[in-house]
C-alpha positions as CSV (number, residue, x, y, z in Angstrom):
1,M,2.9,-43.5,9.4
2,P,2.1,-43.1,13.1
3,S,2.1,-46.2,15.4
4,A,-1.4,-47.7,16.3
5,K,-0.8,-46.4,19.8
6,Q,-0.7,-42.6,18.7
7,R,-4.1,-41.1,19.5
8,V,-5.2,-37.5,19.8
9,L,-7.7,-36.1,22.1
10,I,-9.9,-33.5,20.5
11,I,-11.6,-31.2,22.9
12,E,-14.5,-29.4,21.3
13,A,-16.5,-26.5,22.6
14,R,-20.1,-27.0,21.6
15,F,-21.5,-23.5,22.2
16,Y,-22.1,-23.0,18.4
17,N,-22.8,-26.6,17.4
18,D,-22.9,-26.1,13.6
19,I,-19.6,-24.4,13.6
20,A,-18.1,-27.2,15.9
21,D,-19.3,-29.8,13.6
22,E,-17.6,-28.2,10.7
23,L,-14.4,-27.7,12.6
24,I,-14.5,-31.4,13.7
25,S,-15.1,-32.6,10.1
26,G,-11.8,-30.9,9.0
27,A,-9.8,-32.2,12.0
28,T,-11.0,-35.7,11.7
29,A,-10.5,-35.9,8.1
30,A,-6.9,-34.7,8.5
31,L,-6.2,-37.1,11.3
32,E,-7.7,-40.1,9.4
33,A,-5.7,-39.2,6.3
34,Q,-2.6,-39.5,8.2
35,G,-3.6,-42.7,10.1
36,Y,-4.1,-41.3,13.6
37,G,-6.6,-42.4,16.1
38,Y,-8.7,-39.9,18.0
39,E,-11.1,-39.5,20.7
40,R,-13.5,-36.6,21.1
41,I,-14.8,-34.9,24.2
42,A,-17.2,-32.0,24.3
43,V,-17.3,-29.1,26.7
44,P,-20.0,-26.3,26.9
45,G,-17.8,-23.5,25.6
46,V,-14.3,-22.3,24.9
47,F,-13.7,-21.2,28.5
48,E,-14.0,-24.8,29.6
49,I,-11.4,-26.3,27.2
50,P,-8.3,-25.7,29.3
51,S,-9.8,-27.4,32.2
52,A,-10.7,-30.5,30.2
53,M,-7.3,-30.6,28.7
54,R,-5.8,-30.4,32.3
55,Y,-8.3,-33.2,33.4
56,A,-6.9,-35.5,30.6
57,I,-3.3,-34.7,31.4
58,R,-3.9,-35.4,35.1
59,A,-5.6,-38.6,34.4
60,M,-2.5,-39.7,32.4
61,E,-0.3,-38.6,35.2
62,V,-2.0,-40.6,37.8
63,R,-2.6,-43.5,35.3
64,S,-6.3,-43.4,35.7
65,A,-6.8,-42.7,32.0
66,S,-7.8,-45.6,29.9
67,K,-5.8,-44.1,26.9
68,R,-2.7,-42.0,26.6
69,Y,-2.8,-39.1,24.1
70,S,0.2,-38.2,21.9
71,G,-1.5,-34.9,20.9
72,F,-4.3,-32.5,21.6
73,I,-6.6,-30.5,19.3
74,T,-8.8,-27.7,20.7
75,L,-11.7,-26.5,18.7
76,G,-14.4,-23.9,19.3
77,C,-15.6,-20.5,18.4
78,V,-15.9,-17.1,20.2
79,I,-17.9,-14.4,18.4
80,R,-17.6,-10.8,19.7
81,G,-20.7,-9.5,21.4
82,E,-21.8,-6.2,22.8
83,T,-19.8,-6.6,26.1
84,D,-16.2,-7.3,27.0
85,H,-16.9,-10.9,27.7
86,Y,-15.3,-11.9,24.4
87,E,-12.0,-10.4,25.4
88,H,-12.0,-12.2,28.6
89,V,-12.9,-15.6,27.1
90,C,-10.4,-15.3,24.3
91,R,-7.5,-14.1,26.4
92,E,-7.9,-16.5,29.3
93,A,-8.7,-19.7,27.2
94,S,-5.7,-18.9,24.9
95,R,-3.2,-18.1,27.6
96,S,-4.2,-21.2,29.6
97,L,-3.9,-23.5,26.5
98,M,-0.5,-22.0,25.7
99,D,0.6,-22.5,29.3
100,L,-0.5,-26.1,29.4
101,S,1.1,-26.8,26.0
102,V,4.5,-25.4,27.1
103,D,4.5,-26.5,30.7
104,Y,3.6,-30.1,29.8
105,S,5.4,-30.3,26.4
106,L,2.2,-31.0,24.6
107,A,1.7,-31.4,20.9
108,H,-1.3,-29.1,20.5
109,G,-3.2,-27.9,17.5
110,F,-5.2,-24.7,18.4
111,G,-8.3,-24.4,16.4
112,V,-10.3,-21.9,18.4
113,L,-11.9,-19.3,16.2
114,T,-12.0,-15.7,17.6
115,V,-14.2,-13.8,15.2
116,E,-16.3,-10.6,14.8
117,N,-19.4,-12.4,13.4
118,M,-21.0,-15.5,12.2
119,D,-19.9,-15.0,8.5
120,Q,-16.2,-15.0,9.5
121,A,-16.8,-18.0,11.7
122,W,-18.2,-19.9,8.7
123,A,-15.4,-18.8,6.4
124,R,-12.8,-20.1,8.8
125,A,-14.6,-23.3,9.7
126,K,-15.7,-24.6,6.4
127,V,-13.7,-27.4,5.1
128,D,-13.8,-26.2,1.6
129,E,-12.7,-22.8,2.6
130,K,-10.0,-21.9,5.3
131,N,-10.5,-25.3,7.1
132,F,-9.2,-24.3,10.5
133,G,-10.2,-27.6,12.0
134,G,-8.0,-29.4,9.5
135,R,-5.2,-26.9,10.0
136,A,-5.3,-27.4,13.8
137,A,-5.1,-31.2,13.2
138,E,-2.0,-30.6,10.9
139,A,-0.4,-28.4,13.5
140,C,-0.9,-31.1,16.1
141,I,0.6,-33.8,13.8
142,R,3.6,-31.6,13.1
143,M,4.2,-31.0,16.8
144,M,3.9,-34.8,17.5
145,E,6.6,-35.2,14.8
146,L,8.7,-32.6,16.5
147,K,8.5,-34.3,19.8
148,K,9.9,-37.5,18.1
149,H,12.7,-35.5,16.5
150,F,13.7,-34.3,19.9
151,R,13.3,-37.8,21.3
152,L,10.7,-36.7,23.8
153,V,8.6,-39.9,22.8
154,P,9.7,-43.3,21.6
155,R,10.2,-43.6,17.9
């Protein structure tokens, strides 16, 4: 069981509100089932997620944050359209999140859907189907455990 101090920051892109709500349902259920606290912050879209994560990291670095986060979960959805905007958003957001995770040794659960259409988004977001929100939370929890294993955080 996690210590009471272990909190996860969920950064959720709200471009598709209904999909975001379903991803959040899965993520928060998984965190609550394991006894983790969490805070949610919303950003307009997937492209803004990395900046929000970096702001949280920076706030912890300069000790202006009121809370410290043991892990991060990023949730959102990008649906392919008629232009190449999809490729730019997916590539840059994913690369930035990976860079932050590696550069700062973050426990990170990636729950950003990159899909062709709304049907695919729903199939992946629904808690009773693929439950990518819950899976992202489980990945984050596992990475927090791995950090403990390597003694990167107090036991």
